[in-house]
N, C-alpha and C positions, 0 to 999 in steps of 0.2 A: 026360696030366696035365690035370685039369680047367680049364677056362678061367674065368678070375676074371670075375664079371658083378656089377658094382656097380650097385644099384638106388637111385637117388636121389629120395627121396619127402619128404613133408611138406606143410603147408598152403601154397596158394598165396601168393605175395608173401611168402615167407619166406626168400628167398635161394637157392632152389634152382637157379634159373639161374645165379647166380653161382658156386654151388658146382659144378655141372656143368661151366661153361665154365672154371673153374681146374683141374679134373681133365682135362679135354681139353689143355690147355696143358701139362700135367704128364705128358703121354704117353698117356692113355686115350683110347680110340677110341668116338666117339659114331656109331653106326650112321645111315647116310645113306638119304634126304635129311633134312635137318633143318628144323624149323619156321622159317620166316623172322622175322627182328627186326620189331619194330612200334613204334608211337608209346608204347605202354603199357610195352614193354621193348626201347629202342634198342639195347642190347648184345647182344642175342640171347638165345633160349630154351634153344639147346643140347638140345632135345628132338628124337628121332628122330619124323618124321611119321607113319610107319606105327603107332607105339605110342600117339601122342596120338589118332589115328583110331580105333585099337582100342578104347581105354578109353572115348572119348566115345560111341562107337556103342552099345557095351553099355550104358552108364549111361543113354542116351537110351531104350534099350529098356525099362529098368526105370524110367523117369521119376525117376532119382536126380540130385542135384547133386553138385558136386566135393567140398564140404565138408558135406554133408548132415547136419543136426543130429538126424533121426529115428534112434532106436535099433532100430525095425523094419526100417531099411535093410540092416542086417547080414543078416537072415534071408533077405531079398529077394534079396541077392546070393547067399548060399550056396546057394538053391534054385536059381538060375539057372546057377551054376558047375556044380552037379550034373548039367546036362543034357549037359556035354562040348563045348558049341560053342565057348565061349571058349578052352579049351585046345586045341584042334584048329587053331585059327587062330594062336595063340601058338607052337605047336609047330612048325608050317610056316615061320612067319618066323624064329624063332629058330634053327632048324636051319640055315638059309640063312646066317645071321650068323655062326654058329660054324664052319662050313665054307668060308668065303670064303678062298681060297688065298692072296690077297695080305696077310693079316693075321697068318697064322701063329697064334701064341699070345697075341695081343694081349689086353690087359685092355679089357674093355668097360664103358662107362657109359651107362646108361639113366637119363633123368630124365623124371618125369612125377608131378605131384602126385596123379594119380588113382590111382597104383599100389597104395595099401594097401588099396582095395577088392577088387582081385583077388589079394591075397597068396598064397593057395592056388594059384591058377592059376600063378603064377611059381614057387612052390616046387616043384610037382609036375613042370611041364615042364622046369625047370632040372635037376632031379634026373634025369630021363628021359634029357636030352641031354648029361648029364655036364658041366654048368656049374656053378661054384661060386659060389651066389647070396651077395651080402653087402649088407646094408642100411645106407645112409647118410641121415641124417635132418638136414635143416637147421633150427635152432630160430631162431625171432624172438618176441619178447613180443607176446602176443595185442593189446595195445593198439596197437602199431605195425602188425601185419598188417591189424587192422580198418581203421586211418587210411589204410594205403596202398592197400587195396582201394576205401576210400572215395574217395580221391583219383583213382584209375585207372579207376573204374567208376561213381560214383554223384554226381560233381561237378554235375551238371546237373538232379539230381532235386529233388523236394520235400523240405522238412524232415520231414515225416511218414513218407515212405518211406525217408529216410535213417535215422530213428529205428528202425524196424522192422528195417532191414536191418542196422543194427549190432548190434542184440540177437541177430538171427538169425546173424550172422556170428561173434560171440562163442561162442554156442551150438556152430555149426559147427567153429570152431577146437578147442574142447574136444573134441568127438566125433572129429574128425579125428585130433587127436594122440594121444589114447587108442588108437584105432584102430592107428595107425601105430606106436605103441610095441609093440602086442601083436603086430603082424605080424612082427616082427623077433626075439622072444624066442627064445632057444635057438639063435640062428645067430651068425655073425659080424656084428657091427653096430657102428655109431659114430654120436654126435650131435655136432654142432658149432653153435656159436652164430654167428648171422650177424654180430652186432657185432664178435664176436671175429676172424672171417674179414676183416672189412674192416681192422680195426685192424692185425693183423699175421698174413697168411694162412700164413706158414711155421710160426710157434708153433701157430696154430689147426689145422693139417693134420698137425702131428707126431704126436699121439696117434691120429689118424684113421689115418694110414700104418701105426702099429703094431697097431691094434686090427683092421684089416681086411687086413693082411698085403698092401700093395700096393708095386709098385715105381714110384717116382716120378722124374723125370729133373731133380730138384733136391735139394740138400742142405738139408734142413729145421734141422739142427742147427747151422748155422754162425751165431756171434754177429752181430749187427747189423753192426759196423764191418767184417766180413770177407765179407759176402755178394756174391756175383756177381748181375749184373743178369739177370733172368729174365722172359719174356714175360707172366708173371702180374703182375709189377710195374706193366705198362702196362694191365692189364685191371681189377685190384682196387684201389679207391681208397675212403677214407671218405665222398666225397660221393655214393656210390651209396646211402648211407642218407638218403633223402628224407623218410620219414616218422619223426619221434622224439616220437611222442605218449606220453601216460601215460594212466592210468585217469582222470585229470581232465577228458581230452578225449573221452572215450568214455560214451555214455548207455547203460546196461545195468542190469538188477536187481542188487542187491547179492549176492544168493547166487551169481548166475552169475559176477560179477566176481571173487568170492572163489574160487569152483571154479576159474577160468581161472588165477589167480594161483597157486594151489596146484599145478595141473599143471605150470605154467611152472618153479616152484622144483625140483618133483620131477625134471623131465626135465633140469634143469641137472645134477642129481646124476649122471645117466646118462652125461653128457659124460666123466666119470673113471670110472667103474664101470658100464659097459653092462648088466650084468645084476645089479646090485646087489638081493639079495632084499627087503631091507626097503622099498626104494623101489618095486619091483614090487607088494608086497602094498600099499603106501598107494595106488598108482594103481589098483588093483583097487578098493578101498573107494569111491575117488572115483568110479569108473567105474559101480558099482552104485547110488550116490547119485543120479548124473546121470541114469541111466535111470528112477528112481522119481520124479525130480522133474519129468522130461519127460511122464511118463504122469499126474501131477497136473495140469501146465499143458494137457495136451490135453483132460483131463475138464473142465476149468474153461472152456474155451473151445468147448466142444461146441455150444452154442446159437448163438454167433457163427459157427461154421464152418458150421453147418447151413443158417443163414440166408444167408450168402454164397453157398453152394452152389446154394440155391433160386433166389436172384436171378440168379445167373449162367445157370442153366438156363432161365430165363424170358426172360432177355435173348437167349440164342442162339435160343430158339423165335421171338421176335418179329422177330427179324433174318431168320430163315430165311422165316418167312410174308412179310416185305415183299418179300425178294428173288424169291419165287414170285409175288407179285402183280405185281410190275414186269416180270417175264418175261413174264407173260401179256399185259400190256398191249402190250409189244414185238411179240409175236407177232401180236396182233389188228392192229396197225399194220402190220406186214409182209404180212399178208393183204390188207388193204385196197389196199396198193401192188400186190399182185399179181393182184387181181381188180377189174375195173371196176365203177361203181355199180350196173350192172344185174345184175352177179353173174357177167359173162363174164369168163374170164381176160383180164387186159390183157397178159399175157407168157404163154409157153408152160409147161407143166407142170414141166419140168426146171429152167427158169429161176425159177419160183416157189418150187420147193423150195430153190434155192441162196439166195434171198433169205431164206427162212425159217432156214436154217442160219446165214447171216450175222448174223441178229439174235440168234440164241443165242450164237454166239461173241463178239458184241458186248458181250453183258452178261456172260457168263461172265469176260471178260478184265478188265472193269472191277470185278469183286468184290475 
């Protein structure tokens, strides 16, 4: 019988950690070791460390970001996946997880907001290893996601940078949401709103349990007055929703704000009907429009991008020349220390060479 494998994805700061942590307490297995909790997420990430390292390493190889707003990024990943390298690595790791004797037929949950980039890798490898892949997406309003990322990562930055990143993050949210939705089409999948999870996790997860065909160690159908206390009750609470911003709090172009709002509303429909054809068609139209507008924005900023690239290259060359000149001065000084004023060695040849090496090392370690 295939092993259920729930892949929790979605934009970062959308409640994916809360969702994965809840599923773990409901009896699903998170492959170990997990990423440790941090100041930005003190309750824990519930992410397998290997999976995070796997996705990040390959995204770095492609110079991609987690919520990269560039439509061209899709083709970059597709060409890279065709090399077979990511699939071979995932196959080896996942086979070990599925064959671990102590778990038997445990349901596995893997959470990583990067996963949608490598959806084809997960699909192909899961099919090869007889794992039943199921997609679970956490949904959070884009204004809250951008605000949460702002609080977590940009609180100490300048207003100009924060303005640029807010626009970029909204665009990234739109792109990631569209790609994540596409990744699970035609498969068992479910969507859950973060706000619903925090308000009443049992009611929020009841359709998830049905749609993904999961066995959970709690009765989600019990009315409020007859519910037995569960460990999830100590984990999920409304106070976890620290960012409750609206579009009035986010600075971004009107068309991008409207696009993000449309995507948010359509994804909400999928919480009830995960494969609703009219909704999927509407999302496809928005995706085409987003790609076209992005191409226009790139063309509009061509001169700016070209100038910035030229200046950056010039600064890099100037810095390199300064480093070479300083290194030459230090080498000359080292030679003077090694040889007397009359040109006779003040020290032996080997010691002089050692002095020269130390001068080079001192300079390199200070860079």
